[in-house]
N, C-alpha and C positions, 0 to 999 in steps of 0.2 A: 861845478862838479861836487859829488859827494865825497866826504872823507871815508876812509876805511871803516871807521867806527859807525858812521851813518849808514854805510852800505850794509854792514853786519846787522845793525838794528833793523833796517828795512827787510833784510832777508829773514831774520828771526820772526818778525811780525808777519811776513808773508806765510811762512811755514805754519805759524800758529793759526792764522786766519783761514788756511786751507781746510782746517777742521770744521769750519762753519759752512762749507759747501755740502751739497748733497753728495752721496757716495759716488755716483757716476761722474759728477763734475770734478770731484777731487781726483778720482782715478784718471780721468782724461788729462787733467793738468799735470799729474805725475808722469804720465806717458809722454806728454808733449815735452816735458823737461828732459826726458830720455831721448828726445829727438825722433820719436815715432811719428809716422805719417798718419793722417786721418784713416787711410785704408788699413794700416797696421793696427790702429787703435780699435777700429770696428771689428777686426778679426779677433783681437784679444778679448774684447767685451762680448763677443758673440752677437753683434748687431749686424744685420745684413746690408743696411743702407749707409753709405758714407755720409749722405745728407743728414741722417739722424745724428751722427757724431758732430758734424759741422754745427747743427742747431744746438746741441748740448754744450759744445765748446763755447759758442757765442753766449749762451746763458750763463755759463760758469765765469767767463771773462767779465760779463756785466755785473755779476754778483761780486766778484773780486774788486772791480773798480769801485763799487759802492762801499764795500767793507774797508777798502784801503784809501778812501777819498782824502783822509787827513794826512796820508803819507806820500801821496803822489800828486 
């Protein structure tokens, strides 16, 4: 398990790395952290298809995995 210091470092890194995502990807991640559903996110972003949100979420997660590969 991670220590509190390691968890804080990982969280700080994640927050700074979110800026590396495209604006939609970042906003989707922020909304997911607020426990919004894909349907709610689609409405907030003005996107009519939930599948579009699913695709953008998948791409954002792939980008974050690559950006954070040294941390996870």
